[in-house]
C-alpha positions as CSV (number, residue, x, y, z in Angstrom):
1,M,-21.5,3.0,-17.7
2,E,-17.8,3.2,-16.8
3,L,-17.6,6.8,-18.1
4,Q,-20.1,9.6,-17.5
5,V,-20.2,13.0,-19.3
6,E,-22.1,16.0,-18.2
7,R,-22.3,19.5,-19.6
8,E,-22.9,22.8,-17.8
9,N,-22.5,26.3,-19.1
10,G,-19.8,25.6,-21.6
11,V,-18.0,23.1,-19.3
12,A,-17.9,19.4,-19.9
13,I,-17.4,17.1,-16.9
14,V,-15.9,13.8,-17.7
15,K,-16.2,11.3,-14.8
16,L,-14.4,7.9,-14.5
17,N,-17.1,5.6,-13.1
18,R,-15.5,2.5,-11.6
19,P,-15.7,3.5,-8.0
20,E,-15.6,-0.1,-6.7
21,K,-12.2,-0.4,-8.5
22,L,-11.0,3.0,-7.4
23,N,-11.5,4.0,-11.1
24,A,-8.6,1.9,-12.3
25,L,-8.2,2.1,-16.1
26,N,-9.1,-0.9,-18.1
27,E,-9.2,-1.2,-21.9
28,P,-12.9,-0.3,-22.4
29,I,-12.7,2.9,-20.3
30,K,-9.5,4.0,-22.1
31,A,-11.3,3.5,-25.4
32,A,-14.3,5.4,-24.1
33,L,-12.1,8.3,-22.9
34,I,-10.4,8.5,-26.4
35,E,-13.8,8.7,-28.0
36,V,-15.1,11.3,-25.6
37,F,-12.1,13.6,-25.8
38,S,-12.2,13.4,-29.6
39,S,-15.8,14.4,-29.5
40,L,-15.2,17.3,-27.1
41,A,-12.3,18.6,-29.1
42,S,-14.7,19.4,-32.0
43,D,-17.6,20.5,-29.9
44,N,-17.8,24.3,-30.1
45,G,-20.2,24.4,-27.2
46,V,-17.5,23.1,-24.9
47,R,-14.9,25.7,-23.8
48,A,-13.3,23.9,-20.8
49,I,-13.2,20.4,-19.5
50,V,-13.1,18.9,-16.0
51,L,-11.8,15.3,-15.6
52,T,-12.6,13.6,-12.4
53,G,-13.7,10.3,-10.9
54,N,-16.7,9.1,-9.0
55,G,-16.2,7.7,-5.5
56,R,-13.3,8.1,-3.1
57,S,-10.5,8.0,-5.6
58,F,-9.6,9.8,-8.9
59,C,-7.7,6.8,-10.5
60,S,-5.7,4.1,-8.7
61,G,-3.7,3.2,-11.9
62,G,-4.2,0.5,-14.5
63,D,-6.4,-2.5,-14.1
64,V,-4.2,-5.3,-12.6
65,S,-6.5,-8.2,-13.6
66,T,-4.3,-9.1,-16.6
67,M,-1.0,-8.2,-15.0
68,G,1.8,-10.7,-15.6
69,A,0.0,-12.2,-18.6
70,F,1.4,-10.1,-21.5
71,S,3.2,-11.1,-24.6
72,A,5.4,-8.5,-26.3
73,K,2.7,-7.9,-28.9
74,S,-0.2,-7.6,-26.4
75,L,1.8,-5.3,-24.2
76,E,2.7,-3.0,-27.2
77,E,-1.0,-2.8,-28.2
78,R,-2.0,-1.9,-24.6
79,L,0.7,0.7,-24.2
80,M,-0.2,2.3,-27.6
81,V,-3.8,2.8,-26.5
82,S,-2.7,4.4,-23.2
83,Q,-0.3,6.6,-25.0
84,R,-2.9,7.7,-27.5
85,L,-5.3,8.6,-24.7
86,L,-2.7,10.7,-22.9
87,L,-1.4,12.4,-26.0
88,D,-5.0,13.3,-27.1
89,I,-5.6,15.0,-23.7
90,D,-2.3,16.7,-23.8
91,A,-3.0,18.1,-27.3
92,M,-6.5,19.4,-26.4
93,D,-6.9,23.0,-27.5
94,K,-9.3,23.6,-24.6
95,P,-8.3,24.0,-21.0
96,V,-8.5,20.7,-19.1
97,I,-8.7,20.6,-15.3
98,A,-8.1,17.4,-13.3
99,S,-10.2,17.3,-10.1
100,V,-8.6,14.6,-7.9
101,R,-9.2,13.0,-4.6
102,G,-8.0,9.8,-2.9
103,A,-5.6,7.6,-4.8
104,V,-3.9,9.2,-7.8
105,A,-1.5,6.4,-8.8
106,G,0.5,5.0,-11.7
107,I,-1.1,5.9,-15.0
108,G,-3.8,7.7,-13.0
109,W,-1.2,10.3,-12.0
110,S,-0.1,10.6,-15.7
111,L,-3.8,11.2,-16.5
112,A,-3.8,14.1,-14.1
113,L,-0.4,15.4,-15.2
114,V,-1.4,15.8,-18.9
115,C,-4.2,18.1,-17.9
116,D,-3.5,21.8,-17.8
117,Q,-4.4,22.3,-14.1
118,I,-4.8,20.1,-11.1
119,V,-7.2,20.8,-8.2
120,A,-6.8,18.4,-5.4
121,S,-8.8,17.4,-2.4
122,D,-7.0,17.2,0.9
123,T,-7.6,13.5,0.8
124,A,-5.5,13.1,-2.4
125,H,-2.3,11.1,-2.4
126,F,0.0,10.5,-5.4
127,S,2.3,7.6,-6.1
128,Q,4.5,6.0,-8.7
129,S,4.0,2.4,-7.4
130,F,5.4,0.6,-10.5
131,K,8.4,-0.6,-8.5
132,N,6.2,-2.8,-6.4
133,I,5.4,-5.0,-9.4
134,G,8.9,-4.8,-11.1
135,A,7.8,-2.4,-13.8
136,V,8.9,1.1,-14.7
137,P,6.7,4.3,-14.8
138,D,4.8,4.7,-18.1
139,G,2.2,7.2,-19.4
140,G,5.0,9.8,-19.9
141,A,5.4,10.0,-16.1
142,L,9.1,10.5,-15.9
143,Q,9.1,13.3,-18.4
144,L,6.1,15.0,-16.9
145,L,7.4,14.8,-13.4
146,T,11.0,15.9,-14.1
147,Q,9.7,18.9,-16.0
148,N,7.8,19.9,-12.9
149,I,10.0,18.9,-9.9
150,G,13.4,17.9,-11.3
151,V,15.3,14.7,-11.5
152,L,16.2,14.1,-7.8
153,R,12.6,14.4,-6.6
154,T,11.4,12.3,-9.4
155,K,14.0,9.6,-8.7
156,N,12.9,9.6,-5.0
157,L,9.2,9.0,-6.0
158,V,10.2,6.2,-8.5
159,L,12.7,4.4,-6.3
160,T,10.6,4.4,-3.1
161,G,7.1,4.2,-4.6
162,R,6.0,6.3,-1.6
163,R,2.8,8.2,-1.3
164,M,3.0,12.0,-1.7
165,P,0.3,13.7,0.2
166,A,-1.7,16.6,-1.3
167,N,0.0,19.3,0.6
168,E,3.5,18.1,-0.4
169,A,2.3,18.0,-4.0
170,L,1.2,21.6,-3.7
171,T,4.5,22.6,-2.2
172,C,6.4,20.9,-5.0
173,G,4.2,22.5,-7.7
174,L,2.5,19.3,-8.8
175,V,-1.0,20.6,-8.1
176,N,-2.4,24.1,-8.3
177,R,-4.5,24.2,-5.2
178,V,-5.6,21.9,-2.3
179,V,-9.1,22.3,-0.9
180,P,-11.2,20.4,1.7
181,D,-12.8,17.3,0.1
182,A,-16.3,18.7,0.4
183,E,-15.3,21.7,-1.6
184,L,-13.4,19.9,-4.4
185,D,-16.2,19.5,-7.0
186,E,-17.3,23.1,-6.8
187,S,-13.8,24.5,-6.7
188,A,-12.9,22.7,-9.9
189,M,-16.1,23.7,-11.6
190,S,-15.7,27.3,-10.6
191,F,-12.2,27.3,-12.0
192,A,-13.5,25.7,-15.2
193,R,-16.3,28.2,-15.6
194,E,-13.8,31.0,-15.2
195,L,-11.6,29.5,-18.0
196,A,-14.6,28.8,-20.2
197,E,-15.4,32.6,-20.1
198,G,-11.8,33.5,-21.2
199,P,-10.0,33.8,-24.5
200,T,-10.0,30.2,-25.5
201,L,-8.2,30.8,-28.8
202,A,-5.4,32.5,-26.9
203,Y,-5.3,29.6,-24.5
204,S,-5.0,27.2,-27.4
205,I,-2.1,29.0,-29.0
206,G,-0.4,29.3,-25.6
207,K,-0.7,25.5,-25.0
208,K,0.7,24.8,-28.5
209,L,3.7,27.0,-27.8
210,M,4.3,25.4,-24.4
211,R,4.4,22.0,-26.0
212,Q,7.2,23.2,-28.2
213,L,9.3,23.7,-25.1
214,R,9.6,19.9,-24.5
215,A,12.7,18.2,-25.7
216,P,12.1,15.5,-26.7
217,S,8.4,15.8,-27.4
218,L,6.1,13.8,-25.2
219,E,5.3,11.6,-28.2
220,N,8.9,10.8,-28.9
221,Y,9.6,10.2,-25.2
222,M,6.8,7.7,-25.1
223,A,8.3,5.7,-27.9
224,A,11.5,5.2,-25.8
225,E,9.3,4.5,-22.8
226,M,7.6,1.6,-24.6
227,W,10.9,-0.1,-25.2
228,G,11.8,0.2,-21.5
229,Q,8.4,-1.0,-20.2
230,T,8.4,-4.0,-22.5
231,L,11.8,-5.1,-21.1
232,A,10.6,-4.6,-17.6
233,V,7.2,-6.3,-17.9
234,L,8.6,-9.3,-19.7
235,S,11.1,-9.9,-16.9
236,E,11.0,-12.5,-14.2
237,D,10.9,-9.7,-11.6
238,H,7.6,-8.5,-13.0
239,Q,6.2,-12.0,-13.0
240,E,7.1,-12.3,-9.3
241,G,5.7,-8.8,-8.6
242,A,2.4,-9.8,-10.2
243,R,2.2,-13.0,-8.2
244,A,3.1,-11.2,-5.0
245,F,0.4,-8.6,-5.6
246,R,-2.3,-11.2,-6.2
247,E,-1.1,-13.3,-3.1
248,K,-0.9,-10.1,-1.0
249,R,2.7,-10.7,0.0
250,K,6.0,-8.9,-0.4
251,A,7.7,-9.6,-3.7
252,V,11.2,-11.2,-3.8
253,F,13.0,-9.6,-6.6
254,K,16.2,-11.0,-8.2
255,G,17.0,-8.3,-10.7
256,I,16.3,-10.5,-13.7
């Protein structure tokens, strides 16, 4: 199974389970996540959720096996599924904690950012690597990042595609705590148990109020994002980036 769900004392633990692919998101796992979070939203026995990944990485991004082979329609359909998943997690009434280690990249970073809190292993590293394939950040990344660290820092991450180590993410305010890797799972669970024992109705109201602070809303921003990503992914640069990725060479971009 590409997704595992466990329950413990009012806490649901949702685990991405493609360790051999560094938990890259494909279409089946996105559909499974949508179904699971819908079920957890209405499960009164679940008062907090931990989202994590099996193996050495949280999520290395999207599955690249179909990269460079999209039509405008197939790309729209794929982006809409990704957006629904992220918006569903963002709209959860219950506290959601991302427990991350290793690669947290591309849409995997957005998956963490739409959670309410992020606990990171000291092995975690974060990146917006879209520029390597001639694409633009999606998954609401630009809005989520700029709200947390501002425009200049976000531009640096997007333009360079560099890795941000866990301690820098902590300094910037992109994670709540960094712990030794061996302590990550228990640290996240301890935090989740604490939240599960709290006033979850008040948490829900507070989360709704905080979503009202966004201008535009994440949903409206993602509509504009779909336009931009479609232009980028249908470009010659993206085709070259996809070929270069598969051939393990540096891409030669022409800006077209």
